[in-house]
N, CA, C and O atoms as a GROMACS GRO file, in nm:
protein
  404
    1UNK      N    1  -2.093  -0.120  -0.907
    1UNK     CA    2  -1.958  -0.130  -1.004
    1UNK      C    3  -1.828  -0.088  -0.983
    1UNK      O    4  -1.726  -0.145  -1.020
    2UNK      N    5  -1.842   0.039  -0.906
    2UNK     CA    6  -1.723   0.126  -0.869
    2UNK      C    7  -1.684  -0.008  -0.772
    2UNK      O    8  -1.573  -0.060  -0.771
    3UNK      N    9  -1.746  -0.032  -0.729
    3UNK     CA   10  -1.686  -0.088  -0.584
    3UNK      C   11  -1.631  -0.246  -0.611
    3UNK      O   12  -1.531  -0.305  -0.571
    4UNK      N   13  -1.732  -0.281  -0.688
    4UNK     CA   14  -1.663  -0.428  -0.742
    4UNK      C   15  -1.546  -0.389  -0.793
    4UNK      O   16  -1.466  -0.458  -0.731
    5UNK      N   17  -1.489  -0.326  -0.864
    5UNK     CA   18  -1.343  -0.265  -0.912
    5UNK      C   19  -1.240  -0.296  -0.817
    5UNK      O   20  -1.145  -0.372  -0.836
    6UNK      N   21  -1.275  -0.212  -0.687
    6UNK     CA   22  -1.203  -0.201  -0.559
    6UNK      C   23  -1.188  -0.324  -0.522
    6UNK      O   24  -1.075  -0.372  -0.520
    7UNK      N   25  -1.324  -0.418  -0.479
    7UNK     CA   26  -1.306  -0.542  -0.446
    7UNK      C   27  -1.197  -0.668  -0.533
    7UNK      O   28  -1.142  -0.771  -0.493
    8UNK      N   29  -1.199  -0.609  -0.645
    8UNK     CA   30  -1.086  -0.704  -0.753
    8UNK      C   31  -0.969  -0.687  -0.690
    8UNK      O   32  -0.913  -0.788  -0.647
    9UNK      N   33  -0.906  -0.553  -0.669
    9UNK     CA   34  -0.788  -0.546  -0.628
    9UNK      C   35  -0.750  -0.616  -0.493
    9UNK      O   36  -0.630  -0.633  -0.469
   10UNK      N   37  -0.799  -0.638  -0.446
   10UNK     CA   38  -0.795  -0.718  -0.308
   10UNK      C   39  -0.771  -0.865  -0.349
   10UNK      O   40  -0.676  -0.929  -0.302
   11UNK      N   41  -0.865  -0.920  -0.443
   11UNK     CA   42  -0.854  -1.054  -0.468
   11UNK      C   43  -0.711  -1.045  -0.552
   11UNK      O   44  -0.626  -1.125  -0.514
   12UNK      N   45  -0.679  -0.963  -0.653
   12UNK     CA   46  -0.565  -0.954  -0.725
   12UNK      C   47  -0.409  -0.942  -0.644
   12UNK      O   48  -0.293  -0.967  -0.678
   13UNK      N   49  -0.468  -0.895  -0.530
   13UNK     CA   50  -0.354  -0.870  -0.418
   13UNK      C   51  -0.318  -1.057  -0.377
   13UNK      O   52  -0.223  -1.136  -0.378
   14UNK      N   53  -0.464  -1.056  -0.344
   14UNK     CA   54  -0.429  -1.210  -0.292
   14UNK      C   55  -0.369  -1.306  -0.326
   14UNK      O   56  -0.302  -1.384  -0.258
   15UNK      N   57  -0.408  -1.304  -0.513
   15UNK     CA   58  -0.301  -1.372  -0.611
   15UNK      C   59  -0.190  -1.345  -0.612
   15UNK      O   60  -0.113  -1.441  -0.607
   16UNK      N   61  -0.141  -1.232  -0.618
   16UNK     CA   62   0.007  -1.250  -0.634
   16UNK      C   63   0.059  -1.279  -0.489
   16UNK      O   64   0.169  -1.334  -0.485
   17UNK      N   65   0.003  -1.252  -0.375
   17UNK     CA   66   0.107  -1.310  -0.266
   17UNK      C   67   0.064  -1.419  -0.278
   17UNK      O   68   0.157  -1.490  -0.238
   18UNK      N   69  -0.034  -1.497  -0.313
   18UNK     CA   70  -0.044  -1.669  -0.321
   18UNK      C   71   0.093  -1.726  -0.398
   18UNK      O   72   0.171  -1.815  -0.365
   19UNK      N   73   0.090  -1.632  -0.522
   19UNK     CA   74   0.211  -1.720  -0.580
   19UNK      C   75   0.367  -1.687  -0.559
   19UNK      O   76   0.465  -1.748  -0.602
   20UNK      N   77   0.361  -1.590  -0.491
   20UNK     CA   78   0.495  -1.529  -0.433
   20UNK      C   79   0.540  -1.585  -0.278
   20UNK      O   80   0.645  -1.644  -0.254
   21UNK      N   81   0.446  -1.553  -0.191
   21UNK     CA   82   0.505  -1.620  -0.089
   21UNK      C   83   0.410  -1.710  -0.036
   21UNK      O   84   0.375  -1.681   0.078
   22UNK      N   85   0.353  -1.820  -0.089
   22UNK     CA   86   0.278  -1.955  -0.055
   22UNK      C   87   0.364  -1.998   0.049
   22UNK      O   88   0.290  -2.044   0.137
   23UNK      N   89   0.465  -2.005   0.078
   23UNK     CA   90   0.541  -2.076   0.185
   23UNK      C   91   0.552  -2.017   0.318
   23UNK      O   92   0.582  -2.078   0.421
   24UNK      N   93   0.523  -1.884   0.307
   24UNK     CA   94   0.523  -1.777   0.471
   24UNK      C   95   0.419  -1.831   0.551
   24UNK      O   96   0.356  -1.933   0.522
   25UNK      N   97   0.406  -1.775   0.631
   25UNK     CA   98   0.311  -1.808   0.752
   25UNK      C   99   0.220  -1.707   0.701
   25UNK      O  100   0.244  -1.594   0.660
   26UNK      N  101   0.089  -1.782   0.715
   26UNK     CA  102  -0.058  -1.733   0.742
   26UNK      C  103  -0.056  -1.564   0.755
   26UNK      O  104  -0.078  -1.497   0.654
   27UNK      N  105  -0.029  -1.503   0.873
   27UNK     CA  106  -0.028  -1.392   0.921
   27UNK      C  107   0.083  -1.304   0.865
   27UNK      O  108   0.067  -1.189   0.906
   28UNK      N  109   0.202  -1.318   0.778
   28UNK     CA  110   0.263  -1.296   0.670
   28UNK      C  111   0.240  -1.247   0.556
   28UNK      O  112   0.261  -1.136   0.508
   29UNK      N  113   0.183  -1.361   0.507
   29UNK     CA  114   0.090  -1.324   0.393
   29UNK      C  115  -0.049  -1.216   0.370
   29UNK      O  116  -0.074  -1.149   0.269
   30UNK      N  117  -0.124  -1.225   0.495
   30UNK     CA  118  -0.218  -1.123   0.527
   30UNK      C  119  -0.170  -0.977   0.521
   30UNK      O  120  -0.234  -0.884   0.472
   31UNK      N  121  -0.061  -0.969   0.571
   31UNK     CA  122   0.022  -0.810   0.612
   31UNK      C  123   0.096  -0.807   0.450
   31UNK      O  124   0.101  -0.690   0.415
   32UNK      N  125   0.139  -0.879   0.370
   32UNK     CA  126   0.176  -0.869   0.202
   32UNK      C  127   0.057  -0.842   0.144
   32UNK      O  128   0.064  -0.749   0.063
   33UNK      N  129  -0.067  -0.898   0.158
   33UNK     CA  130  -0.189  -0.863   0.089
   33UNK      C  131  -0.239  -0.752   0.130
   33UNK      O  132  -0.294  -0.684   0.043
   34UNK      N  133  -0.236  -0.692   0.290
   34UNK     CA  134  -0.275  -0.604   0.264
   34UNK      C  135  -0.215  -0.435   0.215
   34UNK      O  136  -0.273  -0.329   0.192
   35UNK      N  137  -0.063  -0.481   0.215
   35UNK     CA  138  -0.018  -0.405   0.182
   35UNK      C  139  -0.017  -0.354   0.027
   35UNK      O  140  -0.038  -0.243  -0.022
   36UNK      N  141   0.016  -0.475  -0.026
   36UNK     CA  142   0.016  -0.478  -0.182
   36UNK      C  143  -0.124  -0.421  -0.219
   36UNK      O  144  -0.112  -0.334  -0.305
   37UNK      N  145  -0.255  -0.444  -0.180
   37UNK     CA  146  -0.379  -0.394  -0.188
   37UNK      C  147  -0.390  -0.268  -0.189
   37UNK      O  148  -0.465  -0.211  -0.268
   38UNK      N  149  -0.322  -0.211  -0.106
   38UNK     CA  150  -0.318  -0.032  -0.104
   38UNK      C  151  -0.192   0.007  -0.210
   38UNK      O  152  -0.159   0.126  -0.213
   39UNK      N  153  -0.143  -0.057  -0.269
   39UNK     CA  154  -0.022  -0.028  -0.382
   39UNK      C  155  -0.108  -0.070  -0.518
   39UNK      O  156  -0.107   0.006  -0.615
   40UNK      N  157  -0.173  -0.180  -0.519
   40UNK     CA  158  -0.229  -0.177  -0.627
   40UNK      C  159  -0.381  -0.070  -0.635
   40UNK      O  160  -0.451  -0.072  -0.736
   41UNK      N  161  -0.411   0.008  -0.528
   41UNK     CA  162  -0.517   0.105  -0.527
   41UNK      C  163  -0.465   0.200  -0.591
   41UNK      O  164  -0.522   0.240  -0.693
   42UNK      N  165  -0.322   0.269  -0.541
   42UNK     CA  166  -0.292   0.356  -0.587
   42UNK      C  167  -0.244   0.349  -0.733
   42UNK      O  168  -0.222   0.463  -0.773
   43UNK      N  169  -0.219   0.249  -0.832
   43UNK     CA  170  -0.215   0.215  -0.927
   43UNK      C  171  -0.320   0.220  -1.025
   43UNK      O  172  -0.325   0.250  -1.144
   44UNK      N  173  -0.409   0.180  -0.932
   44UNK     CA  174  -0.546   0.188  -0.998
   44UNK      C  175  -0.578   0.313  -1.046
   44UNK      O  176  -0.591   0.341  -1.165
   45UNK      N  177  -0.595   0.402  -0.935
   45UNK     CA  178  -0.633   0.531  -0.964
   45UNK      C  179  -0.564   0.617  -1.068
   45UNK      O  180  -0.615   0.714  -1.122
   46UNK      N  181  -0.442   0.571  -1.090
   46UNK     CA  182  -0.357   0.662  -1.200
   46UNK      C  183  -0.381   0.590  -1.384
   46UNK      O  184  -0.315   0.600  -1.488
   47UNK      N  185  -0.526   0.512  -1.342
   47UNK     CA  186  -0.621   0.504  -1.409
   47UNK      C  187  -0.706   0.607  -1.478
   47UNK      O  188  -0.726   0.616  -1.599
   48UNK      N  189  -0.750   0.678  -1.386
   48UNK     CA  190  -0.834   0.767  -1.421
   48UNK      C  191  -0.804   0.903  -1.504
   48UNK      O  192  -0.737   0.975  -1.430
   49UNK      N  193  -0.824   0.958  -1.610
   49UNK     CA  194  -0.791   1.035  -1.659
   49UNK      C  195  -0.717   1.132  -1.570
   49UNK      O  196  -0.596   1.141  -1.551
   50UNK      N  197  -0.838   1.219  -1.506
   50UNK     CA  198  -0.822   1.340  -1.452
   50UNK      C  199  -0.686   1.330  -1.344
   50UNK      O  200  -0.592   1.405  -1.319
   51UNK      N  201  -0.735   1.179  -1.292
   51UNK     CA  202  -0.587   1.169  -1.157
   51UNK      C  203  -0.422   1.152  -1.279
   51UNK      O  204  -0.310   1.178  -1.236
   52UNK      N  205  -0.439   1.120  -1.382
   52UNK     CA  206  -0.323   1.089  -1.461
   52UNK      C  207  -0.288   1.267  -1.485
   52UNK      O  208  -0.176   1.318  -1.471
   53UNK      N  209  -0.418   1.342  -1.525
   53UNK     CA  210  -0.337   1.482  -1.586
   53UNK      C  211  -0.295   1.535  -1.443
   53UNK      O  212  -0.176   1.560  -1.422
   54UNK      N  213  -0.396   1.553  -1.338
   54UNK     CA  214  -0.316   1.578  -1.195
   54UNK      C  215  -0.171   1.534  -1.178
   54UNK      O  216  -0.081   1.617  -1.167
   55UNK      N  217  -0.149   1.407  -1.175
   55UNK     CA  218  -0.032   1.372  -1.124
   55UNK      C  219   0.081   1.455  -1.255
   55UNK      O  220   0.186   1.513  -1.225
   56UNK      N  221   0.039   1.444  -1.370
   56UNK     CA  222   0.124   1.495  -1.510
   56UNK      C  223   0.132   1.662  -1.450
   56UNK      O  224   0.248   1.700  -1.438
   57UNK      N  225   0.052   1.741  -1.422
   57UNK     CA  226   0.030   1.892  -1.405
   57UNK      C  227   0.141   1.900  -1.236
   57UNK      O  228   0.178   2.007  -1.188
   58UNK      N  229   0.168   1.789  -1.185
   58UNK     CA  230   0.196   1.826  -1.043
   58UNK      C  231   0.086   1.868  -0.951
   58UNK      O  232   0.121   1.879  -0.833
   59UNK      N  233  -0.034   1.894  -0.978
   59UNK     CA  234  -0.120   1.957  -0.904
   59UNK      C  235  -0.231   1.842  -0.766
   59UNK      O  236  -0.321   1.867  -0.686
   60UNK      N  237  -0.156   1.721  -0.806
   60UNK     CA  238  -0.216   1.596  -0.745
   60UNK      C  239  -0.108   1.522  -0.668
   60UNK      O  240  -0.012   1.536  -0.744
   61UNK      N  241  -0.068   1.460  -0.576
   61UNK     CA  242  -0.005   1.360  -0.544
   61UNK      C  243  -0.124   1.277  -0.445
   61UNK      O  244  -0.219   1.320  -0.378
   62UNK      N  245  -0.058   1.108  -0.474
   62UNK     CA  246  -0.144   0.986  -0.445
   62UNK      C  247  -0.055   0.953  -0.328
   62UNK      O  248   0.067   0.940  -0.328
   63UNK      N  249  -0.133   0.943  -0.240
   63UNK     CA  250  -0.049   0.867  -0.071
   63UNK      C  251  -0.179   0.774  -0.086
   63UNK      O  252  -0.296   0.794  -0.119
   64UNK      N  253  -0.090   0.650  -0.041
   64UNK     CA  254  -0.158   0.511   0.066
   64UNK      C  255  -0.124   0.555   0.221
   64UNK      O  256  -0.057   0.638   0.283
   65UNK      N  257  -0.210   0.447   0.243
   65UNK     CA  258  -0.182   0.478   0.401
   65UNK      C  259  -0.230   0.323   0.423
   65UNK      O  260  -0.320   0.267   0.361
   66UNK      N  261  -0.138   0.259   0.540
   66UNK     CA  262  -0.156   0.105   0.595
   66UNK      C  263  -0.111   0.157   0.750
   66UNK      O  264  -0.018   0.221   0.800
   67UNK      N  265  -0.239   0.087   0.796
   67UNK     CA  266  -0.198   0.066   0.967
   67UNK      C  267  -0.208  -0.068   0.999
   67UNK      O  268  -0.298  -0.149   0.980
   68UNK      N  269  -0.036  -0.081   1.082
   68UNK     CA  270  -0.077  -0.264   1.150
   68UNK      C  271  -0.100  -0.231   1.306
   68UNK      O  272  -0.012  -0.179   1.376
   69UNK      N  273  -0.209  -0.262   1.346
   69UNK     CA  274  -0.282  -0.270   1.461
   69UNK      C  275  -0.198  -0.338   1.561
   69UNK      O  276  -0.172  -0.288   1.670
   70UNK      N  277  -0.155  -0.457   1.519
   70UNK     CA  278  -0.074  -0.587   1.610
   70UNK      C  279   0.079  -0.524   1.626
   70UNK      O  280   0.139  -0.567   1.724
   71UNK      N  281   0.139  -0.445   1.558
   71UNK     CA  282   0.287  -0.356   1.553
   71UNK      C  283   0.255  -0.229   1.601
   71UNK      O  284   0.347  -0.174   1.660
   72UNK      N  285   0.162  -0.175   1.592
   72UNK     CA  286   0.134  -0.040   1.604
   72UNK      C  287   0.230   0.079   1.524
   72UNK      O  288   0.286   0.181   1.564
   73UNK      N  289   0.222   0.026   1.423
   73UNK     CA  290   0.273   0.114   1.323
   73UNK      C  291   0.189   0.173   1.200
   73UNK      O  292   0.103   0.125   1.127
   74UNK      N  293   0.233   0.263   1.205
   74UNK     CA  294   0.133   0.361   1.078
   74UNK      C  295   0.230   0.320   0.952
   74UNK      O  296   0.342   0.278   0.984
   75UNK      N  297   0.205   0.326   0.841
   75UNK     CA  298   0.284   0.352   0.694
   75UNK      C  299   0.207   0.421   0.611
   75UNK      O  300   0.089   0.396   0.584
   76UNK      N  301   0.277   0.513   0.567
   76UNK     CA  302   0.201   0.577   0.455
   76UNK      C  303   0.296   0.643   0.353
   76UNK      O  304   0.402   0.687   0.396
   77UNK      N  305   0.273   0.652   0.250
   77UNK     CA  306   0.370   0.698   0.137
   77UNK      C  307   0.317   0.696  -0.009
   77UNK      O  308   0.195   0.711  -0.018
   78UNK      N  309   0.389   0.680  -0.130
   78UNK     CA  310   0.359   0.696  -0.243
   78UNK      C  311   0.410   0.570  -0.316
   78UNK      O  312   0.471   0.487  -0.250
   79UNK      N  313   0.387   0.548  -0.469
   79UNK     CA  314   0.483   0.404  -0.504
   79UNK      C  315   0.587   0.377  -0.481
   79UNK      O  316   0.632   0.263  -0.474
   80UNK      N  317   0.664   0.513  -0.459
   80UNK     CA  318   0.830   0.491  -0.491
   80UNK      C  319   0.924   0.510  -0.326
   80UNK      O  320   1.039   0.475  -0.298
   81UNK      N  321   0.804   0.590  -0.231
   81UNK     CA  322   0.850   0.580  -0.060
   81UNK      C  323   0.774   0.563   0.011
   81UNK      O  324   0.663   0.615   0.001
   82UNK      N  325   0.806   0.486   0.102
   82UNK     CA  326   0.734   0.438   0.225
   82UNK      C  327   0.779   0.483   0.337
   82UNK      O  328   0.901   0.475   0.354
   83UNK      N  329   0.701   0.536   0.434
   83UNK     CA  330   0.750   0.617   0.621
   83UNK      C  331   0.666   0.515   0.668
   83UNK      O  332   0.570   0.465   0.610
   84UNK      N  333   0.713   0.488   0.779
   84UNK     CA  334   0.686   0.377   0.896
   84UNK      C  335   0.724   0.479   1.020
   84UNK      O  336   0.833   0.526   1.052
   85UNK      N  337   0.612   0.492   1.071
   85UNK     CA  338   0.567   0.548   1.226
   85UNK      C  339   0.564   0.475   1.336
   85UNK      O  340   0.451   0.426   1.343
   86UNK      N  341   0.640   0.434   1.444
   86UNK     CA  342   0.598   0.352   1.538
   86UNK      C  343   0.564   0.422   1.662
   86UNK      O  344   0.621   0.514   1.721
   87UNK      N  345   0.446   0.348   1.688
   87UNK     CA  346   0.401   0.356   1.807
   87UNK      C  347   0.432   0.322   1.969
   87UNK      O  348   0.408   0.369   2.080
   88UNK      N  349   0.509   0.202   1.904
   88UNK     CA  350   0.508   0.139   2.041
   88UNK      C  351   0.575   0.181   2.147
   88UNK      O  352   0.514   0.229   2.243
   89UNK      N  353   0.728   0.170   2.145
   89UNK     CA  354   0.831   0.249   2.252
   89UNK      C  355   0.912   0.392   2.234
   89UNK      O  356   0.972   0.440   2.330
   90UNK      N  357   0.912   0.446   2.124
   90UNK     CA  358   0.939   0.558   2.087
   90UNK      C  359   0.848   0.644   1.996
   90UNK      O  360   0.876   0.635   1.876
   91UNK      N  361   0.786   0.694   2.016
   91UNK     CA  362   0.649   0.766   1.904
   91UNK      C  363   0.733   0.841   1.817
   91UNK      O  364   0.701   0.839   1.698
   92UNK      N  365   0.844   0.914   1.854
   92UNK     CA  366   0.917   1.011   1.776
   92UNK      C  367   0.980   0.927   1.633
   92UNK      O  368   1.022   0.975   1.528
   93UNK      N  369   0.969   0.797   1.671
   93UNK     CA  370   1.111   0.735   1.584
   93UNK      C  371   1.029   0.703   1.458
   93UNK      O  372   0.923   0.641   1.463
   94UNK      N  373   1.093   0.758   1.326
   94UNK     CA  374   1.055   0.744   1.239
   94UNK      C  375   1.172   0.672   1.132
   94UNK      O  376   1.293   0.691   1.130
   95UNK      N  377   1.076   0.572   1.033
   95UNK     CA  378   1.234   0.514   0.963
   95UNK      C  379   1.140   0.514   0.812
   95UNK      O  380   1.025   0.478   0.788
   96UNK      N  381   1.234   0.564   0.740
   96UNK     CA  382   1.203   0.561   0.588
   96UNK      C  383   1.248   0.474   0.475
   96UNK      O  384   1.369   0.454   0.482
   97UNK      N  385   1.196   0.422   0.385
   97UNK     CA  386   1.261   0.329   0.305
   97UNK      C  387   1.209   0.338   0.157
   97UNK      O  388   1.088   0.348   0.136
   98UNK      N  389   1.285   0.336   0.070
   98UNK     CA  390   1.294   0.368  -0.062
   98UNK      C  391   1.226   0.252  -0.135
   98UNK      O  392   1.309   0.166  -0.164
   99UNK      N  393   1.131   0.231  -0.165
   99UNK     CA  394   1.073   0.118  -0.254
   99UNK      C  395   1.150   0.054  -0.388
   99UNK      O  396   1.170  -0.064  -0.419
  100UNK      N  397   1.194   0.208  -0.471
  100UNK     CA  398   1.256   0.172  -0.562
  100UNK      C  399   1.396   0.065  -0.582
  100UNK      O  400   1.436   0.013  -0.686
  101UNK      N  401   1.436   0.058  -0.487
  101UNK     CA  402   1.554  -0.038  -0.470
  101UNK      C  403   1.547  -0.144  -0.438
  101UNK      O  404   1.649  -0.212  -0.428
   0.00000   0.00000   0.00000
């Protein structure tokens, strides 16, 4: 039952990507779906009362992680901040973007 809820998140991500990026290339749709599933998982976790309480009391932080094997990028962050580390040319190069804008 618990696993079914998490699998449904991927289905929801797929439906949203198909609705908003239908004209994108399949590979791009897949990447968007993967990243959106991480974001939706973070949102889903906030529905649990003990998670909500921990976030409110600031005793808990939620972080999502996404690794792009093709581009060798590790992306991690919260619902508002995303940090990407590239392992291709310069492993120390980091790029941070604000999702809120």
